[in-house]
VODREN-723769 format. One record per residue (C-alpha): residue number from 1; x, y, z; residue in three letters. Coordinates in pm, 1 decimal. Layout:
<nodes>
(NUM,(X,Y,Z),"ALA") ...
</nodes>
This chain:
<nodes>
(1,(7778.2,4456.1,-2003.5),"MET") (2,(7909.7,4176.4,-2226.5),"ALA") (3,(7603.4,4137.2,-2447.4),"SER") (4,(7275.8,4305.8,-2528.7),"PHE") (5,(6940.1,4150.6,-2618.2),"ILE") (6,(6733.6,4382.1,-2837.5),"TYR") (7,(6387.0,4458.2,-2702.7),"ASN") (8,(6173.4,4694.1,-2917.1),"PRO") (9,(5970.7,4806.2,-2613.0),"LYS") (10,(6286.4,4909.7,-2430.2),"VAL") (11,(6430.7,5074.1,-2738.7),"TYR") (12,(6128.0,5305.9,-2769.0),"LYS") (13,(6213.8,5449.4,-2429.0),"ASN") (14,(6340.1,5808.3,-2469.8),"TRP") (15,(6632.5,5764.9,-2231.1),"PHE") (16,(6749.6,5444.8,-2395.5),"PHE") (17,(6725.3,5594.4,-2745.5),"SER") (18,(6946.9,5883.8,-2631.7),"ARG") (19,(7205.6,5634.5,-2504.3),"ILE") (20,(7205.9,5466.6,-2845.3),"VAL") (21,(7251.8,5802.5,-3020.6),"CYS") (22,(7541.7,5896.6,-2793.2),"LEU") (23,(7698.2,5556.4,-2846.1),"SER") (24,(7675.1,5592.2,-3224.3),"ARG") (25,(7833.1,5937.3,-3198.7),"TRP") (26,(8119.6,5781.4,-3003.9),"ALA") (27,(8160.0,5510.9,-3270.6),"VAL") (28,(8172.0,5775.4,-3545.0),"ASN") (29,(8424.9,5980.7,-3346.9),"PHE") (30,(8647.3,5678.1,-3294.6),"ARG") (31,(8615.1,5574.5,-3659.9),"ASP") (32,(8705.4,5923.1,-3778.3),"SER") (33,(9022.2,5911.4,-3567.0),"PHE") (34,(9121.8,5575.5,-3719.7),"VAL") (35,(9037.4,5704.0,-4069.2),"ASP") (36,(9275.8,5994.5,-4029.8),"LYS") (37,(9559.6,5767.6,-3920.8),"ARG") (38,(9514.3,5549.1,-4230.4),"ILE") (39,(9381.9,5790.7,-4492.1),"CYS") (40,(9459.2,6138.9,-4362.4),"GLY") (41,(9089.0,6231.8,-4373.7),"VAL") (42,(8762.0,6124.5,-4210.4),"SER") (43,(8540.2,5889.1,-4412.0),"LEU") (44,(8223.5,5937.8,-4206.3),"ASN") (45,(8027.1,6172.3,-4435.8),"LYS") (46,(7709.2,6028.1,-4587.9),"TYR") (47,(7621.9,6098.1,-4952.7),"THR") (48,(7285.5,6033.2,-5119.0),"GLU") (49,(7257.1,5777.2,-5397.9),"SER") (50,(7283.0,5891.2,-5758.9),"VAL") (51,(7078.7,5600.8,-5899.3),"ARG") (52,(6734.3,5464.2,-5821.8),"LYS") (53,(6763.7,5130.4,-5647.0),"GLY") (54,(7106.1,5207.1,-5501.6),"SER") (55,(7170.1,5325.8,-5148.1),"THR") (56,(7382.5,5619.8,-5035.3),"GLY") (57,(7746.5,5593.4,-4933.4),"SER") (58,(7751.6,5521.3,-4560.3),"GLN") (59,(8071.5,5391.3,-4401.8),"SER") (60,(8071.2,5060.5,-4213.7),"THR") (61,(8202.7,5099.8,-3854.5),"PRO") (62,(8543.7,4947.3,-3790.0),"TYR") (63,(8409.2,4741.8,-3499.8),"ILE") (64,(8161.0,4581.1,-3740.5),"VAL") (65,(8435.7,4499.7,-3989.7),"LEU") (66,(8645.3,4352.7,-3708.4),"GLN") (67,(8357.4,4122.3,-3620.5),"GLU") (68,(8283.7,4019.3,-3979.3),"ILE") (69,(8646.6,3937.4,-4066.3),"PHE") (70,(8778.5,3830.5,-3724.4),"LYS") (71,(8838.5,3465.1,-3816.0),"ASP") (72,(8936.3,3514.1,-4180.2),"VAL") (73,(9288.2,3421.1,-4290.7),"LYS") (74,(9368.2,3608.6,-4610.5),"PHE") (75,(9620.4,3474.8,-4861.5),"GLN") (76,(9853.2,3661.8,-5101.4),"PRO") (77,(9654.9,3512.0,-5389.6),"SER") (78,(9331.3,3673.8,-5263.3),"ASP") (79,(9185.5,3973.9,-5442.8),"SER") (80,(8924.5,4186.2,-5262.6),"PHE") (81,(8656.1,4422.2,-5391.6),"ILE") (82,(8401.7,4638.5,-5210.2),"ASP") (83,(8092.1,4690.7,-5426.4),"VAL") (84,(7967.1,5043.5,-5364.8),"GLY") (85,(8280.1,5137.0,-5171.5),"CYS") (86,(8177.1,5497.9,-5100.1),"GLY") (87,(8463.5,5691.1,-4943.1),"ARG") (88,(8652.5,5369.4,-4882.8),"GLY") (89,(8613.5,5269.3,-4517.4),"ARG") (90,(8629.3,4898.6,-4597.3),"VAL") (91,(8937.5,4955.3,-4813.9),"LEU") (92,(9098.1,5144.3,-4524.3),"ALA") (93,(9018.6,4856.4,-4290.6),"TYR") (94,(9187.7,4612.9,-4528.9),"MET") (95,(9494.1,4838.3,-4540.9),"VAL") (96,(9498.0,4843.0,-4160.6),"ARG") (97,(9461.7,4464.3,-4153.2),"LYS") (98,(9758.4,4430.0,-4392.5),"ASN") (99,(9555.4,4248.0,-4656.1),"PHE") (100,(9824.3,4066.9,-4858.7),"PRO") (101,(9662.8,4086.1,-5202.5),"GLY") (102,(9497.3,4343.5,-5425.8),"LYS") (103,(9231.5,4570.3,-5266.5),"ILE") (104,(8970.1,4731.0,-5492.3),"SER") (105,(8650.3,4927.3,-5461.3),"GLY") (106,(8393.8,5034.6,-5718.1),"ILE") (107,(8172.9,5340.1,-5670.2),"GLU") (108,(7907.0,5482.6,-5904.6),"LEU") (109,(7918.3,5836.8,-5765.1),"ASN") (110,(8213.1,6000.5,-5944.6),"GLU") (111,(8268.1,6264.8,-5676.6),"GLU") (112,(8275.8,6008.4,-5396.3),"VAL") (113,(8497.6,5773.2,-5598.5),"ALA") (114,(8745.5,6057.6,-5656.5),"CYS") (115,(8753.3,6125.7,-5282.4),"PHE") (116,(8837.3,5760.5,-5212.0),"ALA") (117,(9090.3,5745.0,-5493.5),"ARG") (118,(9267.8,6054.2,-5364.6),"ASP") (119,(9354.6,5907.4,-5023.6),"TRP") (120,(9408.6,5555.2,-5161.4),"ALA") (121,(9674.9,5657.3,-5413.4),"LYS") (122,(9947.4,5635.2,-5147.7),"LYS") (123,(9885.9,5258.7,-5116.3),"TYR") (124,(10020.1,5056.8,-5409.3),"ASP") (125,(9777.1,4766.6,-5365.1),"ASN") (126,(9458.0,4978.9,-5342.3),"VAL") (127,(9254.7,5067.5,-5650.6),"ASN") (128,(8929.3,5265.4,-5665.4),"VAL") (129,(8716.5,5223.3,-5977.8),"ILE") (130,(8463.8,5487.6,-6077.2),"SER") (131,(8177.1,5318.9,-6259.5),"GLY") (132,(7876.9,5090.8,-6263.8),"ASP") (133,(7912.2,4769.3,-6062.3),"ALA") (134,(7704.7,4588.4,-6325.0),"PHE") (135,(7970.6,4652.4,-6589.9),"ASN") (136,(8256.8,4496.1,-6397.0),"LEU") (137,(8401.7,4147.9,-6450.7),"ASP") (138,(8427.2,3988.7,-6103.6),"TYR") (139,(8642.9,3699.8,-6221.1),"ASN") (140,(8942.4,3908.8,-6112.5),"SER") (141,(8833.4,3880.4,-5747.0),"PHE") (142,(8808.5,3604.8,-5489.1),"SER") (143,(8636.9,3809.4,-5215.0),"ILE") (144,(8339.3,4042.5,-5260.7),"ILE") (145,(8214.7,4274.4,-4986.8),"TYR") (146,(7876.8,4448.2,-4996.1),"MET") (147,(7753.7,4697.7,-4737.1),"GLY") (148,(7395.5,4703.3,-4870.0),"ARG") (149,(7474.5,4902.4,-5185.1),"PRO") (150,(7141.9,4805.8,-5347.7),"PHE") (151,(6772.9,4791.4,-5268.6),"GLU") (152,(6625.9,4438.1,-5305.9),"PRO") (153,(6529.8,4452.0,-5674.4),"GLU") (154,(6871.2,4578.2,-5783.0),"LEU") (155,(7039.5,4332.0,-5547.3),"PHE") (156,(6856.4,4045.9,-5720.2),"HIS") (157,(6978.9,4172.8,-6056.2),"ARG") (158,(7334.0,4196.8,-5927.1),"PHE") (159,(7325.3,3838.6,-5798.9),"ILE") (160,(7206.4,3732.5,-6144.1),"GLY") (161,(7502.1,3921.1,-6292.8),"HIS") (162,(7743.2,3729.8,-6070.2),"LEU") (163,(7580.3,3396.5,-6141.9),"GLU") (164,(7597.6,3439.6,-6519.1),"THR") (165,(7950.1,3580.0,-6540.4),"THR") (166,(8160.9,3415.8,-6268.8),"LEU") (167,(8372.8,3118.8,-6368.7),"SER") (168,(8530.9,3040.9,-6029.8),"HIS") (169,(8416.5,3032.2,-5664.1),"PRO") (170,(8401.1,3358.1,-5468.4),"VAL") (171,(8330.5,3453.5,-5107.7),"SER") (172,(8061.0,3715.2,-5045.0),"LEU") (173,(8048.7,3917.9,-4722.1),"TYR") (174,(7715.6,4098.3,-4694.9),"TYR") (175,(7656.7,4362.3,-4425.2),"TRP") (176,(7301.0,4485.5,-4348.8),"VAL") (177,(7156.1,4187.5,-4532.4),"GLU") (178,(6827.5,4144.0,-4346.4),"GLN") (179,(6631.5,4302.6,-4631.2),"GLU") (180,(6779.5,4095.2,-4915.9),"SER") (181,(6999.4,3820.6,-4774.3),"GLY") (182,(6719.9,3564.3,-4757.9),"ASN") (183,(6711.4,3575.1,-5137.6),"TYR") (184,(7027.1,3362.8,-5140.1),"LEU") (185,(6896.3,3097.3,-4899.9),"ASP") (186,(6856.5,2771.7,-5091.2),"GLY") (187,(6961.4,2934.2,-5418.8),"ARG") (188,(7163.2,2710.3,-5651.0),"LYS") (189,(7536.9,2756.5,-5613.7),"GLY") (190,(7515.4,2957.4,-5289.2),"TRP") (191,(7623.2,2819.0,-4951.8),"LYS") (192,(7581.6,3025.3,-4636.5),"ARG") (193,(7867.1,2993.7,-4385.8),"LEU") (194,(7762.3,3254.4,-4128.8),"VAL") (195,(7462.3,3468.8,-4041.6),"ARG") (196,(7474.2,3689.2,-3731.3),"LYS") (197,(7298.0,3992.1,-3590.8),"ARG") (198,(7489.5,4286.6,-3444.9),"LEU") (199,(7365.3,4570.4,-3226.7),"PHE") (200,(7595.5,4593.5,-2924.5),"TRP") (201,(7964.7,4542.0,-2986.6),"ARG") (202,(8270.9,4617.4,-2768.9),"LYS") (203,(8074.5,4850.6,-2544.0),"GLY") (204,(7902.9,5041.8,-2825.4),"TYR") (205,(7567.7,5035.9,-3000.6),"PHE") (206,(7660.0,5029.2,-3368.6),"ILE") (207,(7320.7,5118.6,-3521.8),"ALA") (208,(6972.8,5241.2,-3433.9),"ASN") (209,(6850.8,4881.6,-3436.8),"SER") (210,(7006.4,4535.2,-3483.0),"PRO") (211,(7170.9,4474.6,-3819.8),"GLN") (212,(7255.7,4140.7,-3977.0),"ARG") (213,(7549.2,4016.4,-4179.5),"TYR") (214,(7612.1,3693.3,-4363.3),"SER") (215,(7901.2,3516.8,-4531.8),"VAL") (216,(7856.0,3307.1,-4845.7),"TRP") (217,(8047.0,3092.9,-5090.2),"ILE") (218,(7924.1,3095.6,-5448.0),"PHE") (219,(8034.5,2809.3,-5671.9),"THR") (220,(7936.6,2845.3,-6039.7),"PRO") 
</nodes>
């Protein structure tokens, strides 16, 4: 089965929904195995948000990250940050991909940030920041990743923060963007390069329903 076309009527079928659940379990099991090879611990655990308007820390599957970044050629001058990095799955993926520049993540939940910082300390180019993403200067980064860290209203505020503080172009990779991504369409300074929907990937269902990602360039 090389591809899958999402049909809500089919998805409501009990048997099909069980297949999706089993497939997601398999994805989590595989991801946990990869986590342990890179980090020494599993990064699968979900943690509730500590701020209204933010989402909880839920790790992006490796097969999703492979799809999002499959054609990207990173340079030593690149500097990467994951906004709302949680336990650090995206940082681990960048380590695995041998990202040549600086890898950073920022996480509001102090406990979760400490967890990520603990495993990341063995990698010289990985830095985990504990703090509010709205207080950070993003001029130190060329690539921003977001795995839906904010609900729409807070996302809009964050985009405003970027627009008023950035002094150079940045790339934005936005996973699970179907709720807020349209906000950037036609917005001054933003150019969309990619928008795709993922549900079935490499023999696995990666979510309970199709999820969308997009890639953007912002030029101040």
